[in-house]
PAZA-558420 format. One record per residue (C-alpha): residue number from 1; residue in one letter; chain; x, y, z. Coordinates in nm, 2 decimals. Each point is the difference from the previous one (the first is absolute). Example, Ala and Ser with C-alpha at 12.3 -4.5 7.8 and 13.67 -1.06 7.14 Angstrom:
2
+-----+------+------+--------+--------+--------+
! pos ! code ! unit !     xx !     yy !     zz !
+-----+------+------+--------+--------+--------+
!   1 !    a !    A !   1.23 !  -0.45 !   0.78 !
!   2 !    s !    A !   0.14 !   0.34 !  -0.07 !
+-----+------+------+--------+--------+--------+
//
This chain:
349
+-----+------+------+--------+--------+--------+
! pos ! code ! unit !     xx !     yy !     zz !
+-----+------+------+--------+--------+--------+
!   1 !    m !    A !   0.00 !   0.00 !   0.00 !
!   2 !    n !    A !   0.10 !   0.36 !  -0.04 !
!   3 !    v !    A !   0.01 !   0.16 !   0.34 !
!   4 !    e !    A !   0.04 !   0.34 !  -0.16 !
!   5 !    n !    A !  -0.37 !  -0.01 !  -0.09 !
!   6 !    l !    A !  -0.08 !   0.00 !   0.38 !
!   7 !    v !    A !   0.21 !   0.31 !   0.08 !
!   8 !    r !    A !  -0.15 !   0.35 !   0.03 !
!   9 !    k !    A !   0.08 !   0.19 !  -0.31 !
!  10 !    n !    A !   0.12 !   0.31 !   0.20 !
!  11 !    i !    A !   0.25 !  -0.23 !   0.18 !
!  12 !    l !    A !   0.13 !  -0.14 !  -0.33 !
!  13 !    n !    A !   0.05 !   0.35 !  -0.13 !
!  14 !    l !    A !   0.14 !   0.14 !   0.33 !
!  15 !    k !    A !   0.34 !   0.16 !  -0.01 !
!  16 !    p !    A !   0.14 !  -0.08 !   0.34 !
!  17 !    y !    A !   0.18 !   0.25 !   0.21 !
!  18 !    t !    A !   0.38 !  -0.03 !  -0.05 !
!  19 !    s !    A !   0.19 !   0.05 !   0.32 !
!  20 !    a !    A !   0.37 !   0.10 !   0.03 !
!  21 !    r !    A !   0.11 !  -0.34 !   0.13 !
!  22 !    e !    A !  -0.15 !  -0.19 !  -0.30 !
!  23 !    s !    A !   0.33 !   0.05 !  -0.18 !
!  24 !    h !    A !   0.27 !   0.07 !   0.26 !
!  25 !    l !    A !   0.06 !  -0.14 !   0.35 !
!  26 !    d !    A !   0.37 !   0.08 !   0.02 !
!  27 !    g !    A !   0.24 !   0.28 !  -0.08 !
!  28 !    i !    A !  -0.01 !   0.37 !   0.09 !
!  29 !    l !    A !  -0.38 !   0.02 !   0.04 !
!  30 !    l !    A !  -0.11 !   0.36 !  -0.04 !
!  31 !    d !    A !  -0.32 !  -0.08 !  -0.19 !
!  32 !    a !    A !  -0.28 !  -0.07 !   0.26 !
!  33 !    n !    A !   0.00 !   0.30 !   0.24 !
!  34 !    e !    A !   0.10 !  -0.23 !   0.28 !
!  35 !    n !    A !   0.21 !   0.11 !   0.31 !
!  36 !    s !    A !   0.34 !  -0.09 !  -0.14 !
!  37 !    i !    A !   0.18 !   0.08 !   0.32 !
!  38 !    g !    A !  -0.16 !  -0.27 !   0.21 !
!  39 !    s !    A !  -0.29 !  -0.11 !   0.22 !
!  40 !    v !    A !  -0.11 !   0.09 !   0.35 !
!  41 !    v !    A !   0.00 !  -0.37 !   0.07 !
!  42 !    a !    A !   0.33 !  -0.17 !  -0.11 !
!  43 !    h !    A !   0.10 !  -0.37 !  -0.01 !
!  44 !    d !    A !   0.30 !  -0.15 !  -0.16 !
!  45 !    w !    A !  -0.21 !  -0.27 !  -0.17 !
!  46 !    l !    A !  -0.28 !   0.23 !  -0.11 !
!  47 !    e !    A !   0.00 !   0.31 !  -0.22 !
!  48 !    l !    A !  -0.32 !   0.19 !   0.07 !
!  49 !    n !    A !   0.06 !   0.33 !  -0.18 !
!  50 !    r !    A !  -0.03 !  -0.15 !  -0.35 !
!  51 !    y !    A !  -0.32 !  -0.12 !  -0.16 !
!  52 !    p !    A !  -0.03 !  -0.38 !  -0.02 !
!  53 !    d !    A !   0.02 !  -0.21 !  -0.32 !
!  54 !    p !    A !  -0.34 !   0.04 !  -0.17 !
!  55 !    n !    A !   0.07 !  -0.32 !  -0.20 !
!  56 !    q !    A !   0.04 !  -0.21 !   0.32 !
!  57 !    r !    A !   0.30 !  -0.18 !  -0.16 !
!  58 !    a !    A !   0.16 !  -0.14 !   0.32 !
!  59 !    l !    A !  -0.33 !  -0.13 !   0.14 !
!  60 !    r !    A !  -0.10 !  -0.15 !  -0.34 !
!  61 !    k !    A !   0.34 !  -0.18 !  -0.02 !
!  62 !    a !    A !  -0.03 !  -0.13 !   0.36 !
!  63 !    v !    A !  -0.35 !  -0.14 !  -0.03 !
!  64 !    s !    A !   0.08 !  -0.13 !  -0.35 !
!  65 !    d !    A !   0.27 !  -0.21 !   0.16 !
!  66 !    l !    A !  -0.22 !  -0.09 !   0.29 !
!  67 !    i !    A !  -0.30 !  -0.14 !  -0.19 !
!  68 !    s !    A !   0.16 !  -0.07 !  -0.34 !
!  69 !    v !    A !  -0.20 !   0.22 !  -0.22 !
!  70 !    p !    A !   0.14 !   0.26 !  -0.24 !
!  71 !    q !    A !   0.06 !   0.36 !   0.13 !
!  72 !    e !    A !  -0.21 !   0.14 !  -0.29 !
!  73 !    n !    A !  -0.31 !  -0.16 !   0.15 !
!  74 !    l !    A !   0.04 !   0.15 !   0.35 !
!  75 !    f !    A !  -0.15 !   0.32 !   0.14 !
!  76 !    f !    A !   0.00 !   0.14 !   0.35 !
!  77 !    g !    A !  -0.26 !   0.20 !   0.18 !
!  78 !    v !    A !  -0.08 !   0.15 !   0.34 !
!  79 !    g !    A !  -0.14 !  -0.32 !   0.14 !
!  80 !    s !    A !  -0.23 !  -0.21 !  -0.21 !
!  81 !    d !    A !  -0.27 !   0.27 !   0.03 !
!  82 !    e !    A !   0.17 !   0.24 !  -0.23 !
!  83 !    i !    A !   0.04 !  -0.27 !  -0.27 !
!  84 !    i !    A !  -0.37 !  -0.10 !   0.04 !
!  85 !    e !    A !  -0.10 !   0.36 !  -0.06 !
!  86 !    l !    A !   0.23 !   0.04 !  -0.30 !
!  87 !    f !    A !  -0.16 !  -0.30 !  -0.17 !
!  88 !    v !    A !  -0.34 !   0.16 !   0.04 !
!  89 !    k !    A !   0.13 !   0.33 !  -0.14 !
!  90 !    i !    A !   0.17 !  -0.17 !  -0.30 !
!  91 !    f !    A !  -0.29 !  -0.22 !  -0.11 !
!  92 !    c !    A !  -0.33 !   0.16 !   0.12 !
!  93 !    n !    A !  -0.17 !   0.32 !  -0.13 !
!  94 !    p !    A !  -0.19 !   0.16 !   0.29 !
!  95 !    r !    A !  -0.38 !  -0.04 !  -0.02 !
!  96 !    e !    A !   0.04 !  -0.23 !  -0.31 !
!  97 !    d !    A !   0.19 !  -0.32 !   0.08 !
!  98 !    e !    A !  -0.03 !  -0.25 !   0.28 !
!  99 !    v !    A !   0.21 !  -0.23 !   0.21 !
! 100 !    i !    A !  -0.10 !  -0.34 !   0.13 !
! 101 !    i !    A !   0.08 !  -0.09 !   0.36 !
! 102 !    c !    A !  -0.08 !  -0.33 !   0.18 !
! 103 !    e !    A !  -0.11 !   0.05 !   0.36 !
! 104 !    p !    A !   0.08 !  -0.06 !   0.27 !
! 105 !    t !    A !   0.34 !   0.15 !  -0.09 !
! 106 !    y !    A !   0.24 !   0.28 !   0.07 !
! 107 !    g !    A !  -0.19 !   0.32 !   0.03 !
! 108 !    m !    A !   0.25 !   0.23 !  -0.18 !
! 109 !    y !    A !  -0.11 !  -0.13 !  -0.34 !
! 110 !    k !    A !  -0.34 !   0.16 !   0.04 !
! 111 !    v !    A !   0.14 !   0.31 !   0.17 !
! 112 !    c !    A !   0.23 !   0.06 !  -0.29 !
! 113 !    c !    A !  -0.29 !  -0.04 !  -0.24 !
! 114 !    d !    A !  -0.22 !   0.23 !   0.20 !
! 115 !    t !    A !   0.27 !   0.28 !   0.02 !
! 116 !    n !    A !   0.05 !  -0.02 !  -0.37 !
! 117 !    d !    A !  -0.38 !   0.00 !  -0.07 !
! 118 !    v !    A !   0.02 !  -0.35 !  -0.16 !
! 119 !    a !    A !  -0.28 !  -0.25 !   0.06 !
! 120 !    a !    A !   0.10 !  -0.31 !   0.21 !
! 121 !    k !    A !  -0.21 !  -0.30 !  -0.08 !
! 122 !    n !    A !  -0.01 !  -0.27 !   0.27 !
! 123 !    v !    A !  -0.01 !  -0.36 !  -0.12 !
! 124 !    p !    A !   0.01 !  -0.19 !   0.33 !
! 125 !    l !    A !   0.24 !  -0.29 !   0.06 !
! 126 !    d !    A !  -0.16 !  -0.34 !   0.02 !
! 127 !    s !    A !  -0.08 !  -0.19 !   0.33 !
! 128 !    n !    A !   0.37 !  -0.11 !   0.01 !
! 129 !    f !    A !   0.12 !   0.36 !  -0.04 !
! 130 !    d !    A !   0.13 !  -0.08 !  -0.35 !
! 131 !    i !    A !  -0.08 !   0.16 !  -0.33 !
! 132 !    d !    A !  -0.35 !  -0.07 !  -0.13 !
! 133 !    l !    A !   0.13 !  -0.04 !  -0.36 !
! 134 !    d !    A !  -0.33 !   0.00 !  -0.18 !
! 135 !    a !    A !  -0.13 !   0.30 !   0.20 !
! 136 !    v !    A !   0.31 !   0.20 !  -0.08 !
! 137 !    k !    A !  -0.01 !  -0.09 !  -0.36 !
! 138 !    n !    A !  -0.37 !   0.10 !  -0.02 !
! 139 !    a !    A !   0.07 !   0.33 !   0.17 !
! 140 !    v !    A !   0.27 !   0.12 !  -0.24 !
! 141 !    t !    A !  -0.14 !   0.26 !  -0.25 !
! 142 !    e !    A !   0.16 !   0.23 !  -0.25 !
! 143 !    k !    A !   0.04 !   0.25 !   0.28 !
! 144 !    t !    A !   0.21 !  -0.24 !   0.22 !
! 145 !    k !    A !   0.36 !   0.09 !  -0.01 !
! 146 !    l !    A !   0.15 !  -0.15 !   0.32 !
! 147 !    i !    A !  -0.06 !  -0.30 !   0.23 !
! 148 !    f !    A !   0.17 !   0.02 !   0.34 !
! 149 !    l !    A !   0.06 !  -0.33 !   0.18 !
! 150 !    c !    A !   0.18 !  -0.06 !   0.33 !
! 151 !    s !    A !   0.19 !  -0.33 !   0.04 !
! 152 !    p !    A !   0.04 !  -0.10 !   0.28 !
! 153 !    n !    A !  -0.32 !   0.19 !   0.06 !
! 154 !    n !    A !  -0.05 !   0.25 !   0.27 !
! 155 !    p !    A !  -0.20 !  -0.07 !   0.22 !
! 156 !    s !    A !  -0.07 !  -0.36 !  -0.08 !
! 157 !    a !    A !   0.37 !  -0.09 !  -0.02 !
! 158 !    n !    A !  -0.02 !  -0.26 !  -0.28 !
! 159 !    m !    A !   0.17 !  -0.02 !  -0.33 !
! 160 !    l !    A !  -0.22 !   0.05 !  -0.30 !
! 161 !    s !    A !  -0.01 !  -0.25 !  -0.28 !
! 162 !    k !    A !   0.29 !   0.05 !  -0.25 !
! 163 !    e !    A !  -0.20 !  -0.18 !  -0.26 !
! 164 !    k !    A !  -0.30 !   0.23 !   0.03 !
! 165 !    i !    A !   0.22 !   0.31 !   0.00 !
! 166 !    f !    A !   0.16 !  -0.10 !  -0.33 !
! 167 !    e !    A !  -0.32 !  -0.11 !  -0.15 !
! 168 !    l !    A !  -0.13 !   0.35 !   0.05 !
! 169 !    a !    A !   0.32 !   0.15 !  -0.14 !
! 170 !    k !    A !  -0.03 !  -0.23 !  -0.31 !
! 171 !    s !    A !  -0.37 !   0.05 !  -0.06 !
! 172 !    k !    A !  -0.06 !   0.36 !   0.07 !
! 173 !    e !    A !   0.14 !   0.33 !  -0.14 !
! 174 !    v !    A !   0.07 !   0.15 !   0.34 !
! 175 !    m !    A !   0.30 !   0.08 !   0.22 !
! 176 !    i !    A !   0.03 !  -0.24 !   0.30 !
! 177 !    v !    A !   0.20 !   0.12 !   0.30 !
! 178 !    v !    A !   0.07 !  -0.25 !   0.28 !
! 179 !    d !    A !   0.11 !   0.13 !   0.33 !
! 180 !    e !    A !   0.25 !  -0.24 !   0.16 !
! 181 !    a !    A !   0.07 !   0.20 !   0.32 !
! 182 !    y !    A !  -0.01 !  -0.33 !   0.20 !
! 183 !    i !    A !   0.16 !  -0.24 !  -0.25 !
! 184 !    d !    A !   0.31 !  -0.04 !   0.22 !
! 185 !    f !    A !  -0.20 !  -0.19 !   0.26 !
! 186 !    a !    A !  -0.16 !  -0.24 !  -0.25 !
! 187 !    k !    A !   0.32 !  -0.19 !  -0.08 !
! 188 !    h !    A !  -0.10 !   0.06 !  -0.36 !
! 189 !    s !    A !   0.21 !   0.17 !  -0.27 !
! 190 !    g !    A !  -0.29 !   0.21 !  -0.11 !
! 191 !    l !    A !  -0.07 !   0.12 !  -0.35 !
! 192 !    a !    A !   0.28 !   0.25 !  -0.06 !
! 193 !    k !    A !   0.16 !  -0.19 !  -0.29 !
! 194 !    e !    A !  -0.34 !  -0.04 !  -0.17 !
! 195 !    a !    A !  -0.05 !   0.37 !   0.03 !
! 196 !    v !    A !   0.31 !   0.06 !  -0.21 !
! 197 !    q !    A !  -0.14 !  -0.21 !  -0.28 !
! 198 !    t !    A !  -0.37 !   0.08 !   0.01 !
! 199 !    p !    A !  -0.09 !   0.34 !  -0.16 !
! 200 !    n !    A !  -0.32 !   0.06 !   0.20 !
! 201 !    f !    A !   0.12 !  -0.12 !   0.34 !
! 202 !    a !    A !   0.19 !   0.16 !   0.28 !
! 203 !    v !    A !   0.11 !  -0.08 !   0.35 !
! 204 !    i !    A !   0.04 !   0.23 !   0.30 !
! 205 !    r !    A !   0.22 !  -0.08 !   0.30 !
! 206 !    t !    A !   0.11 !   0.19 !   0.31 !
! 207 !    f !    A !   0.29 !   0.02 !   0.26 !
! 208 !    s !    A !  -0.25 !   0.08 !   0.27 !
! 209 !    k !    A !  -0.09 !  -0.35 !   0.11 !
! 210 !    a !    A !   0.26 !  -0.28 !   0.00 !
! 211 !    w !    A !   0.29 !   0.24 !  -0.02 !
! 212 !    g !    A !  -0.12 !   0.19 !   0.30 !
! 213 !    m !    A !   0.03 !   0.34 !  -0.17 !
! 214 !    a !    A !  -0.36 !   0.14 !   0.03 !
! 215 !    a !    A !   0.12 !   0.34 !   0.12 !
! 216 !    v !    A !   0.22 !   0.04 !  -0.30 !
! 217 !    r !    A !  -0.29 !  -0.01 !  -0.26 !
! 218 !    c !    A !   0.14 !  -0.18 !  -0.30 !
! 219 !    g !    A !  -0.17 !  -0.24 !  -0.24 !
! 220 !    y !    A !   0.07 !  -0.11 !  -0.35 !
! 221 !    s !    A !  -0.17 !  -0.14 !  -0.31 !
! 222 !    v !    A !   0.10 !  -0.26 !  -0.26 !
! 223 !    a !    A !  -0.16 !   0.06 !  -0.34 !
! 224 !    s !    A !   0.08 !   0.00 !  -0.37 !
! 225 !    e !    A !   0.25 !   0.26 !  -0.12 !
! 226 !    f !    A !  -0.28 !   0.20 !  -0.16 !
! 227 !    v !    A !  -0.21 !   0.02 !   0.32 !
! 228 !    t !    A !   0.32 !   0.07 !   0.21 !
! 229 !    k !    A !   0.08 !   0.29 !  -0.23 !
! 230 !    l !    A !  -0.35 !   0.14 !   0.05 !
! 231 !    l !    A !   0.05 !  -0.01 !   0.38 !
! 232 !    f !    A !   0.33 !   0.19 !  -0.03 !
! 233 !    k !    A !  -0.18 !   0.25 !  -0.23 !
! 234 !    v !    A !  -0.27 !   0.10 !   0.25 !
! 235 !    k !    A !   0.18 !  -0.02 !   0.33 !
! 236 !    a !    A !   0.13 !   0.30 !   0.19 !
! 237 !    p !    A !   0.35 !   0.08 !  -0.10 !
! 238 !    y !    A !   0.17 !  -0.12 !   0.32 !
! 239 !    n !    A !  -0.26 !  -0.22 !   0.15 !
! 240 !    i !    A !   0.26 !  -0.23 !   0.18 !
! 241 !    n !    A !   0.22 !   0.21 !   0.23 !
! 242 !    k !    A !   0.37 !  -0.07 !   0.07 !
! 243 !    l !    A !  -0.07 !  -0.11 !   0.36 !
! 244 !    t !    A !  -0.26 !  -0.26 !  -0.12 !
! 245 !    s !    A !   0.23 !  -0.12 !  -0.28 !
! 246 !    d !    A !   0.31 !  -0.05 !   0.22 !
! 247 !    i !    A !  -0.18 !  -0.17 !   0.28 !
! 248 !    i !    A !  -0.18 !  -0.24 !  -0.23 !
! 249 !    l !    A !   0.33 !  -0.08 !  -0.17 !
! 250 !    r !    A !   0.14 !  -0.08 !   0.35 !
! 251 !    a !    A !  -0.30 !  -0.22 !   0.08 !
! 252 !    i !    A !   0.05 !  -0.20 !  -0.32 !
! 253 !    s !    A !   0.36 !  -0.06 !   0.08 !
! 254 !    n !    A !  -0.12 !  -0.16 !   0.33 !
! 255 !    k !    A !  -0.21 !  -0.28 !  -0.16 !
! 256 !    e !    A !   0.09 !  -0.25 !   0.27 !
! 257 !    k !    A !  -0.17 !   0.22 !   0.26 !
! 258 !    y !    A !  -0.31 !   0.02 !  -0.22 !
! 259 !    l !    A !  -0.02 !  -0.38 !  -0.04 !
! 260 !    k !    A !   0.04 !  -0.04 !   0.38 !
! 261 !    l !    A !  -0.28 !   0.25 !   0.07 !
! 262 !    v !    A !  -0.23 !  -0.18 !  -0.25 !
! 263 !    d !    A !   0.06 !  -0.34 !   0.17 !
! 264 !    e !    A !  -0.06 !   0.14 !   0.34 !
! 265 !    i !    A !  -0.33 !   0.16 !  -0.12 !
! 266 !    l !    A !  -0.11 !  -0.33 !  -0.16 !
! 267 !    n !    A !   0.07 !  -0.20 !   0.31 !
! 268 !    e !    A !  -0.20 !   0.25 !   0.21 !
! 269 !    r !    A !  -0.28 !   0.01 !  -0.25 !
! 270 !    n !    A !  -0.04 !  -0.38 !   0.02 !
! 271 !    r !    A !   0.00 !   0.01 !   0.38 !
! 272 !    i !    A !  -0.27 !   0.28 !   0.01 !
! 273 !    a !    A !  -0.21 !  -0.19 !  -0.25 !
! 274 !    a !    A !   0.02 !  -0.32 !   0.21 !
! 275 !    a !    A !  -0.09 !   0.19 !   0.32 !
! 276 !    l !    A !  -0.30 !   0.16 !  -0.18 !
! 277 !    e !    A !  -0.13 !  -0.34 !  -0.12 !
! 278 !    e !    A !  -0.01 !  -0.12 !   0.36 !
! 279 !    i !    A !  -0.23 !   0.28 !   0.12 !
! 280 !    k !    A !  -0.35 !  -0.13 !  -0.05 !
! 281 !    r !    A !  -0.17 !   0.34 !  -0.03 !
! 282 !    v !    A !   0.22 !   0.08 !  -0.30 !
! 283 !    k !    A !  -0.23 !  -0.09 !  -0.28 !
! 284 !    k !    A !   0.25 !  -0.02 !  -0.28 !
! 285 !    v !    A !   0.37 !   0.05 !  -0.05 !
! 286 !    l !    A !   0.10 !   0.08 !  -0.36 !
! 287 !    p !    A !   0.32 !  -0.17 !  -0.13 !
! 288 !    s !    A !   0.27 !   0.26 !  -0.06 !
! 289 !    d !    A !   0.27 !   0.06 !  -0.26 !
! 290 !    a !    A !   0.08 !   0.34 !   0.16 !
! 291 !    n !    A !   0.13 !   0.14 !   0.32 !
! 292 !    f !    A !  -0.35 !   0.03 !   0.15 !
! 293 !    i !    A !  -0.29 !  -0.22 !   0.08 !
! 294 !    s !    A !  -0.37 !   0.07 !  -0.03 !
! 295 !    f !    A !  -0.25 !  -0.17 !   0.23 !
! 296 !    a !    A !  -0.37 !   0.02 !   0.05 !
! 297 !    v !    A !  -0.18 !   0.05 !   0.34 !
! 298 !    d !    A !  -0.37 !   0.06 !   0.09 !
! 299 !    k !    A !   0.05 !   0.36 !   0.14 !
! 300 !    p !    A !   0.31 !   0.14 !  -0.17 !
! 301 !    q !    A !  -0.05 !   0.35 !   0.12 !
! 302 !    t !    A !  -0.02 !  -0.11 !   0.36 !
! 303 !    v !    A !   0.31 !  -0.22 !  -0.04 !
! 304 !    f !    A !   0.19 !   0.29 !  -0.17 !
! 305 !    s !    A !  -0.09 !   0.25 !   0.27 !
! 306 !    y !    A !   0.10 !  -0.24 !   0.28 !
! 307 !    l !    A !   0.34 !  -0.06 !  -0.15 !
! 308 !    e !    A !   0.04 !   0.37 !  -0.06 !
! 309 !    s !    A !  -0.07 !   0.06 !   0.37 !
! 310 !    k !    A !   0.29 !  -0.23 !   0.08 !
! 311 !    g !    A !   0.23 !   0.19 !  -0.24 !
! 312 !    i !    A !  -0.02 !  -0.26 !  -0.27 !
! 313 !    i !    A !  -0.09 !   0.16 !  -0.34 !
! 314 !    i !    A !  -0.12 !  -0.22 !  -0.28 !
! 315 !    r !    A !  -0.22 !   0.09 !  -0.30 !
! 316 !    d !    A !  -0.38 !  -0.04 !   0.00 !
! 317 !    r !    A !  -0.08 !  -0.10 !  -0.36 !
! 318 !    s !    A !  -0.36 !  -0.12 !   0.09 !
! 319 !    n !    A !  -0.16 !   0.29 !  -0.19 !
! 320 !    q !    A !   0.20 !  -0.05 !  -0.32 !
! 321 !    f !    A !  -0.19 !  -0.13 !  -0.30 !
! 322 !    n !    A !  -0.05 !  -0.38 !   0.00 !
! 323 !    f !    A !   0.21 !  -0.03 !   0.32 !
! 324 !    n !    A !  -0.26 !   0.02 !   0.27 !
! 325 !    g !    A !   0.11 !  -0.11 !   0.35 !
! 326 !    y !    A !   0.38 !  -0.01 !  -0.07 !
! 327 !    l !    A !   0.28 !   0.15 !   0.20 !
! 328 !    r !    A !   0.35 !   0.02 !  -0.14 !
! 329 !    v !    A !   0.32 !  -0.04 !   0.22 !
! 330 !    s !    A !   0.35 !   0.07 !  -0.12 !
! 331 !    v !    A !   0.28 !  -0.23 !   0.12 !
! 332 !    g !    A !   0.20 !   0.18 !   0.27 !
! 333 !    t !    A !   0.28 !  -0.10 !   0.23 !
! 334 !    i !    A !  -0.02 !  -0.31 !   0.20 !
! 335 !    e !    A !  -0.09 !   0.20 !   0.31 !
! 336 !    e !    A !  -0.26 !   0.20 !  -0.18 !
! 337 !    n !    A !  -0.16 !  -0.31 !  -0.15 !
! 338 !    n !    A !  -0.01 !  -0.17 !   0.34 !
! 339 !    k !    A !  -0.18 !   0.30 !   0.14 !
! 340 !    f !    A !  -0.25 !   0.01 !  -0.29 !
! 341 !    i !    A !  -0.08 !  -0.37 !   0.04 !
! 342 !    e !    A !  -0.03 !   0.03 !   0.38 !
! 343 !    e !    A !  -0.24 !   0.30 !  -0.02 !
! 344 !    l !    A !  -0.20 !  -0.15 !  -0.28 !
! 345 !    k !    A !  -0.06 !  -0.31 !   0.21 !
! 346 !    n !    A !  -0.10 !   0.21 !   0.29 !
! 347 !    i !    A !  -0.29 !   0.15 !  -0.20 !
! 348 !    l !    A !  -0.10 !  -0.30 !  -0.20 !
! 349 !    l !    A !   0.05 !  -0.30 !   0.23 !
+-----+------+------+--------+--------+--------+
//
């Protein structure tokens, strides 16, 4: 298929802003109205008075080596959220086009649609929280430009069917974006390599979860070279700052710590799930491929409020579409998890 047909015409014709650092990162730099003398905050390892690389070359090289995809297919954003919004901006004309989301799912897909005045059409996941393939296919119209999917899904924590995802990509003239924020916890390689080779398919990932870098706000996408160039075309000139870039590079160089953290989280996830299964008044515990577990109880608001009164903060997802009665708990430290289980038993036993 020709993805260019899905792109907004003004984006195809857009002449992007050309920043000073597009062409030169080294030399006697007197071109960008920076403070050439220095920065108020100085570090030997970090130059803050110069604008960062708008082409994100060091980050693209590091992640290319990390996940074995070409640099030309990588783009970095301020968390996954910036990338989600850029996809809406690139493909959807306000008040004309539409996006399909499959709830229950991550709420920012709809928020980004709403802020850009683009219709978000909900095609609910099936009873197993997987894609309802026939329903999604039937919902696609000539106005449909994007489908957002989350795998592992938030809040249900399960992987979506790879076969269904690619059946959609193959059968429909629509751009499919799969959010793999939690893929590190699934012991699954994910779909990054497929995104390189499939014109109407992209993957989004983040450093916020398994890498423990939520405060840094850095995510990335894997997509065709054409789509990746569009993302660079519409982004802010210096969307990834030097502090973010350097600390992410340091994180990537410490891959052993990342692997250790993931193993610890998976061990605790399994322990929490087993403990929840033993509590009779917990009606259902959903299997998890993420770093959280969703479980159903009779009075979720009451349970949430009780835990809150004990200083234990989880998420009440019982009012989310197609997710009645469910609470969501993230995996914490051993001590935090013990306290959560203890207090949950106090109110439910």
